C-alpha positions in Angstrom: -8.0 -31.4 -27.8 -6.8 -33.6 -30.6 -4.6 -36.6 -30.2 -1.6 -34.5 -31.2 -2.4 -32.8 -28.0 -3.0 -35.8 -25.8 -0.8 -38.9 -25.5 0.4 -39.4 -29.1 3.8 -38.9 -30.7 4.8 -35.5 -32.0 6.5 -32.3 -31.1 5.4 -30.4 -27.9 3.8 -27.1 -29.0 3.3 -24.5 -26.3 0.9 -22.7 -28.7 -2.2 -24.8 -29.3 -3.3 -26.0 -32.7 -6.7 -24.9 -34.1 -8.3 -28.1 -33.0 -6.8 -27.8 -29.5 -8.0 -24.2 -29.2 -11.5 -25.4 -30.1 -11.3 -28.1 -27.5 -10.1 -25.6 -24.9 -13.3 -23.6 -25.5 -15.4 -26.8 -25.2 -13.6 -27.7 -22.0 -14.0 -24.3 -20.5 -17.7 -24.0 -21.3 -18.7 -27.6 -20.4 -16.4 -27.9 -17.4 -17.5 -24.9 -15.4 -18.1 -25.9 -11.8 -21.8 -25.3 -12.4 -21.9 -28.4 -14.6 -20.6 -30.4 -11.6 -22.4 -28.5 -8.8 -25.6 -27.2 -10.4 -26.2 -24.5 -12.9 -28.6 -22.7 -10.6 -25.9 -21.0 -8.5 -23.8 -20.0 -11.5 -26.5 -18.0 -13.3 -25.8 -14.8 -11.4 -25.0 -11.3 -12.6 -21.2 -10.8 -12.8 -19.4 -7.8 -11.5 -21.1 -7.8 -8.1 -18.3 -7.2 -5.6 -18.7 -9.8 -2.8 -15.1 -10.2 -1.4 -11.6 -8.8 -1.3 -8.3 -10.7 -1.6 -6.2 -9.9 1.5 -3.1 -12.0 0.7 -0.3 -11.0 -1.7 -0.9 -10.6 -5.4 -1.2 -13.9 -7.4 -2.0 -16.1 -4.4 -5.4 -16.4 -6.0 -6.1 -17.0 -9.7 -9.5 -16.0 -11.1 -11.7 -17.0 -14.0 -14.6 -14.5 -14.2 -18.0 -15.9 -15.0 -18.5 -16.4 -18.7 -14.9 -15.9 -19.6 -12.2 -18.4 -20.6 -9.0 -16.7 -19.4 -7.4 -16.9 -16.0 -6.2 -13.8 -14.3 -4.1 -13.1 -11.2 -5.8 -11.3 -8.4 -4.0 -8.4 -6.8 -3.8 -7.9 -3.0 -6.8 -5.8 -2.0 -8.4 -6.7 -5.4 -12.1 -7.1 -5.4 -13.7 -10.5 -6.2 -17.0 -10.8 -7.9 -20.1 -12.9 -7.9 -19.6 -15.8 -10.3 -15.8 -15.7 -10.1 -14.1 -19.2 -10.0 -11.1 -18.9 -7.7 -8.2 -21.3 -7.5 -6.1 -20.4 -4.5 -2.6 -21.2 -3.4 -2.5 -22.8 0.1 -3.1 -20.0 2.6 -4.8 -17.6 0.2 -7.3 -15.6 2.0 -10.3 -13.4 1.1 -12.6 -11.4 3.3 -16.3 -11.0 2.5 -17.2 -7.5 1.3 -18.6 -6.6 4.7 -15.5 -7.9 6.5 -17.6 -10.3 8.5 -16.1 -13.6 7.3 -12.7 -14.7 6.2 -12.3 -17.7 3.8 -8.9 -19.4 3.6 -8.1 -21.8 0.7 -6.0 -24.7 1.9 -4.3 -27.8 0.5 -2.9 -31.2 1.6 0.7 -30.1 1.6 1.8 -32.5 4.3 -0.2 -35.5 3.2 -2.2 -35.7 6.4 -5.6 -35.9 4.8 -7.5 -39.1 4.1 -8.3 -37.5 0.7 -5.5 -36.7 -1.8 -6.4 -33.0 -2.2 -4.5 -31.4 -5.1 -6.1 -28.0 -5.3 -8.9 -25.8 -3.9 -11.5 -24.0 -6.0 -14.5 -21.9 -5.0 -17.2 -19.8 -6.7 -18.5 -16.7 -5.0 -22.1 -15.6 -5.0 -24.0 -12.4 -4.2 -26.5 -12.9 -1.3 -27.6 -10.0 0.8 -29.0 -12.4 3.4 -25.6 -14.0 4.1 -22.2 -12.7 5.2 -20.6 -15.0 2.7 -22.1 -17.2 0.0 -20.0 -19.6 -2.0 -19.8 -22.9 -3.8 -17.0 -25.3 -2.7 -16.1 -26.9 -6.1 -13.3 -29.0 -4.7 -10.6 -29.0 -2.1 -10.4 -27.6 1.4 -11.2 -24.2 2.9 -11.8 -22.7 6.4 -14.3 -19.9 7.2 -13.9 -17.7 10.3 -16.2 -15.1 11.9 -14.3 -11.8 11.9 -17.0 -9.7 13.5 -16.4 -7.7 16.7 -19.6 -9.1 18.1 -22.4 -11.4 17.1 -22.8 -14.4 14.7 -21.9 -14.6 11.0 -23.9 -16.5 8.4 -22.2 -18.5 5.7 -24.1 -20.2 2.9 -22.4 -23.2 1.4 -23.3 -24.8 -1.9 -22.1 -28.4 -2.8 -23.6 -30.6 -5.5 -27.0 -28.7 -5.7 -27.4 -28.9 -1.9 -27.2 -26.0 0.5 -25.8 -25.6 4.0 -26.5 -22.6 6.2 -23.6 -22.3 8.7 -23.9 -19.9 11.6 -20.5 -19.1 13.1 -21.9 -18.2 16.5 -19.3 -15.7 17.8 -16.2 -13.8 16.8 -13.4 -16.3 16.2 -15.6 -19.3 15.5 -14.1 -21.2 12.6 -15.0 -24.2 10.5 -12.8 -26.3 8.1 -14.6 -27.9 5.1 -13.0 -30.5 2.8 -14.6 -31.9 -0.4 -13.2 -34.6 -2.6 -14.8 -36.5 -5.5 -13.5 -39.4 -7.5 -14.7 -42.4 -9.5 -14.9 -45.2 -7.1 -12.9 -48.4 -7.7 -14.7 -50.8 -10.0 -17.0 -48.2 -11.6 -16.3 -48.3 -15.3 -16.4 -45.6 -17.9 -19.7 -45.6 -19.8 -20.1 -44.1 -23.3 -23.7 -43.4 -22.5 -24.1 -42.9 -18.8 -27.4 -42.7 -17.0 -28.2 -40.2 -14.2 -26.9 -42.5 -11.5 -23.5 -43.0 -13.1 -21.6 -40.3 -11.2 -18.4 -40.0 -9.2 -18.5 -40.5 -5.5 -18.2 -37.2 -3.5 -17.4 -36.9 0.2 -17.4 -33.8 2.3 -16.3 -33.4 5.9 -16.7 -30.4 8.2 -14.7 -29.9 11.4 -15.2 -27.0 13.9 -11.8 -25.5 14.5 -12.8 -22.9 17.1 -15.9 -21.9 18.9 -19.4 -23.1 18.0 -21.2 -23.5 14.7 -24.9 -24.1 14.0 -25.6 -26.1 10.9 -28.9 -26.2 8.9 -29.2 -28.6 5.9 -32.5 -30.0 4.6 -34.2 -31.3 7.8 -31.0 -31.2 9.9 -30.4 -28.5 12.5 -27.3 -29.4 14.4 -25.1 -27.7 17.0 -21.4 -28.3 16.6 -18.4 -27.2 18.8 -14.7 -27.4 18.7 -12.9 -30.4 20.3 -13.4 -31.7 22.8 -17.0 -31.9 21.7 -19.4 -32.7 18.8 -17.0 -31.3 16.2 -17.2 -33.3 12.9 -20.0 -34.0 10.4 -19.8 -35.9 7.1 -21.8 -36.0 3.9 -21.6 -37.9 0.7 -23.6 -37.9 -2.5 -25.1 -41.4 -1.9 -26.1 -41.6 1.8 -26.4 -37.9 2.4 -25.4 -36.2 5.7 -24.8 -37.9 9.1 -27.7 -37.6 11.4 -25.5 -36.3 14.2 -22.0 -35.0 14.6 -19.1 -37.1 15.7 -17.4 -36.3 19.0 -13.7 -35.5 18.8 -11.3 -35.1 21.6 -8.8 -33.2 19.4 -8.6 -31.9 15.9 -7.6 -34.4 13.2 -4.1 -33.9 11.9 -5.3 -32.6 8.5 -7.4 -29.8 10.2 -4.5 -28.5 12.2 -1.8 -26.1 11.0 0.7 -27.3 8.4 4.2 -28.1 9.6 6.1 -25.5 7.6 9.4 -27.1 8.7 8.5 -30.4 7.1 10.9 -30.8 4.2 8.2 -31.8 1.8 6.0 -28.8 2.8 8.9 -26.4 2.5 9.7 -27.7 -1.0 6.1 -27.2 -2.1 5.8 -23.8 -0.5 9.0 -22.7 -2.2 7.7 -23.9 -5.6 4.5 -22.0 -5.0 6.3 -18.8 -4.1 8.5 -19.1 -7.2 5.4 -19.5 -9.3 3.7 -16.6 -7.7 6.6 -14.3 -8.4 6.8 -15.6 -12.0 3.2 -14.9 -12.9 3.5 -11.3 -11.7 5.9 -10.8 -14.6 4.6 -13.2 -17.3 1.2 -14.7 -18.4 0.1 -17.7 -16.4 0.1 -20.0 -19.5 3.6 -19.0 -20.4 4.9 -19.7 -16.9 3.2 -23.1 -16.9 4.8 -24.0 -20.2 8.2 -23.1 -18.8 7.7 -24.9 -15.5 6.6 -28.2 -17.1 9.9 -28.5 -18.9 12.0 -27.3 -16.0 14.9 -29.3 -14.6 13.4 -28.7 -11.1 11.0 -31.6 -10.2 8.9 -29.4 -7.8 8.4 -26.9 -10.7 7.2 -29.7 -13.0 4.9 -31.1 -10.4 3.3 -27.7 -9.8 2.8 -27.0 -13.5 1.1 -30.4 -14.0 -1.2 -29.9 -11.1 -2.1 -26.4 -12.1 -2.8 -27.4 -15.7 -5.4 -29.8 -14.4 -6.7 -27.3 -11.9 -7.0 -24.6 -14.6 -8.6 -27.0 -17.1 -5.7 -26.8 -19.5 -6.1 -30.4 -20.5 -4.7 -30.0 -24.1 -1.4 -28.6 -22.9 -1.2 -31.1 -20.0 -1.6 -34.0 -22.5 1.0 -32.4 -24.8 3.5 -32.1 -21.9 2.9 -35.7 -20.9 3.6 -36.8 -24.5 6.8 -34.8 -25.0 8.4 -35.0 -21.6 11.7 -36.7 -20.8 10.8 -36.9 -17.1 8.7 -39.8 -15.9 7.4 -37.7 -13.0 5.5 -35.5 -15.5 3.7 -38.6 -16.7 3.1 -39.9 -13.2 1.7 -36.6 -11.9 -0.2 -36.1 -15.1 -2.2 -39.3 -14.7 -3.1 -38.2 -11.1 -4.2 -34.8 -12.4 -6.3 -36.4 -15.1 -7.9 -38.8 -12.7 -8.7 -36.0 -10.4 -10.1 -34.0 -13.3 -12.5 -36.6 -14.5 -13.6 -37.2 -10.9 -14.8 -33.7 -10.2 -18.3 -34.4 -11.4 -20.5 -36.2 -13.9 -19.6 -35.7 -17.5 -16.0 -34.8 -17.0 -14.8 -38.1 -18.5 -17.3 -37.7 -21.4 -15.6 -34.4 -22.3 -12.2 -36.1 -22.8 -13.8 -39.1 -24.6 -15.7 -37.0 -27.1 -12.8 -34.7 -27.7 -10.5 -37.6 -28.5 -13.0 -38.9 -31.1 -14.0 -35.6 -32.5 -10.3 -34.8 -33.2 -10.5 -37.5 -35.9 -7.4 -39.3 -34.7 -8.7 -41.6 -32.0 -11.0 -44.5 -32.9 -13.9 -44.9 -30.5 -12.5 -48.1 -29.1 -9.1 -46.4 -28.5 -10.8 -43.4 -26.8 -12.9 -45.8 -24.7 -9.7 -47.7 -23.6 -8.0 -44.5 -22.5 -11.0 -43.6 -20.4 -11.4 -47.1 -18.9 -7.8 -46.9 -17.9 -8.3 -43.5 -16.2 -11.0 -45.2 -14.1 -9.9 -47.9 -11.5 -10.4 -51.6 -11.3 -12.5 -53.2 -8.6 -11.7 -56.2 -6.4 -13.6 -58.7 -8.6 -11.7 -57.6 -11.7 -8.4 -57.8 -9.9 -9.1 -61.4 -9.1 -9.1 -62.2 -12.8 -5.8 -63.2 -14.4 -6.8 -61.9 -17.8 -6.8 -58.3 -16.5 -3.1 -58.5 -15.9 -2.4 -60.0 -19.3 -4.4 -57.3 -21.0 -2.5 -54.6 -19.2 0.8 -56.3 -20.1 -0.3 -56.5 -23.7 -1.1 -52.8 -23.6 2.5 -52.0 -22.7 3.3 -52.5 -26.3 0.5 -50.4 -27.7 1.3 -47.8 -30.3 -0.6 -45.0 -28.4 1.4 -43.6 -25.5 -1.8 -42.9 -23.7 -2.8 -46.5 -23.6 0.6 -48.0 -22.8 1.4 -45.3 -20.3 -1.8 -45.8 -18.4 -1.4 -49.6 -18.5 2.0 -49.2 -16.8 0.5 -46.8 -14.3 -1.9 -49.5 -13.1 0.6 -52.4 -13.3 3.3 -50.5 -11.3 0.8 -50.2 -8.5 -0.7 -53.6 -8.7 2.6 -55.4 -9.0 5.3 -53.2 -7.3 8.0 -55.7 -8.1 7.6 -54.7 -11.8 9.0 -51.2 -11.1 12.5 -52.7 -11.2 12.0 -54.1 -14.8 13.1 -50.8 -16.5 9.9 -50.4 -18.5 9.4 -46.8 -19.6 6.4 -45.9 -21.7 8.4 -42.9 -23.1 11.2 -45.2 -24.3 11.9 -46.7 -27.7 10.0 -49.7 -29.0 13.1 -51.9 -28.6 13.6 -50.8 -25.0 9.9 -51.4 -24.2 9.9 -54.9 -25.8 12.8 -56.0 -23.6 11.0 -54.9 -20.5 7.7 -56.4 -21.6 9.3 -59.9 -21.8 10.4 -59.5 -18.2 6.8 -58.5 -17.3 5.5 -61.7 -18.9 7.8 -63.8 -16.8 6.9 -61.8 -13.6 3.2 -62.4 -14.2 2.7 -65.6 -16.2 -0.6 -66.1 -18.0 -3.3 -67.5 -15.7 -1.8 -66.1 -12.5 -2.9 -63.3 -10.2 -0.1 -61.5 -8.5 -0.2 -61.4 -4.7 -0.2 -57.6 -4.6 -3.7 -57.5 -6.2 -5.2 -59.0 -3.1 -4.0 -56.0 -1.0 -5.7 -52.6 -1.0 -4.9 -50.8 -4.2 -3.4 -47.3 -4.0 -6.0 -44.9 -5.4 
């Protein structure tokens, strides 16, 4: 990734430059889920068949262990130990024995407390379990498909292991994992071991009973009404006991496919699936991100982040004429750096190594990809700094500054500032921003909860 590939002026190039190609290799090697979730579970022999895709071709995208290229998975195609799988909502795989079904899910209807954008898992070979996998990010469900008896699922998250016994046929469990940099945690050029994103996981029994073993915990969970939900985070660990639920939370229930937003997203996913059956994934994403259809553009931006194509994501944000590409691109980048420790370091070092970003500029970009805390938002100088950044020569800095300001001071959205506009257009809007937030003042909006 060079700064011709991220945030700076220039022509959008679907084919990456030599520097960008090198950066892609760095990103692919350093950003394997094993870097975020522990290298121990990734060091397995590849080509061990552990599951089968049972949904239509191209509902699952695969990056085999040790490889850089993404592939579509065909219906009834075998899935191997070490495969990283990014699935469309509803993508299903059965364990090789047929004992357990895993469904990849997403937050299409916006019901979740966590802004899930994508789901990714890694499969593992384990003769002692019916299904063994790492949940790298997002939401899945697992269900016992046996005709009789219990099914054992081994789950890996952040170097920790859960053994989940689905006690009878039909027993099912939903699992959601989301990680992000917490508000007020700054970017550090030289982070210590404790400087990591916050990760939160929640499990909810959908049907039947599930027995859970994790460290010293051995818990019995059952579907509502009953002790159905257990939570874990990477600071406090797991709850000592499950939470009683009278009914399933909205996010754990079926998606309302008649919801207009859900229908729009599902239609875009279906178009994408049909397209990648005919053309390479990268080529389809390059077409979608410049599409006149907003849902196509949004899908392309999210998938570029999900598939680690950060150079082309940055290039698309730089060259787009559509503000939604920039808006969704910032969200995708913030999700990307929140996946695990070291993600933001990858972008920071790549910006500097490209030879075009000065260290202070690269640090500013990464600070702006993090979030401000309440103490910072009580300081007037934060707002003046952000307004000053609106006139920055680097699109990455002025665009991220506006991304923050438009959330902290919603009234400013009417001032016609566009980070993609000409310098003259930007200067006129900046003067309005200076009147809206005079020096020494703290806007009222900053005292309310900030949208993450």
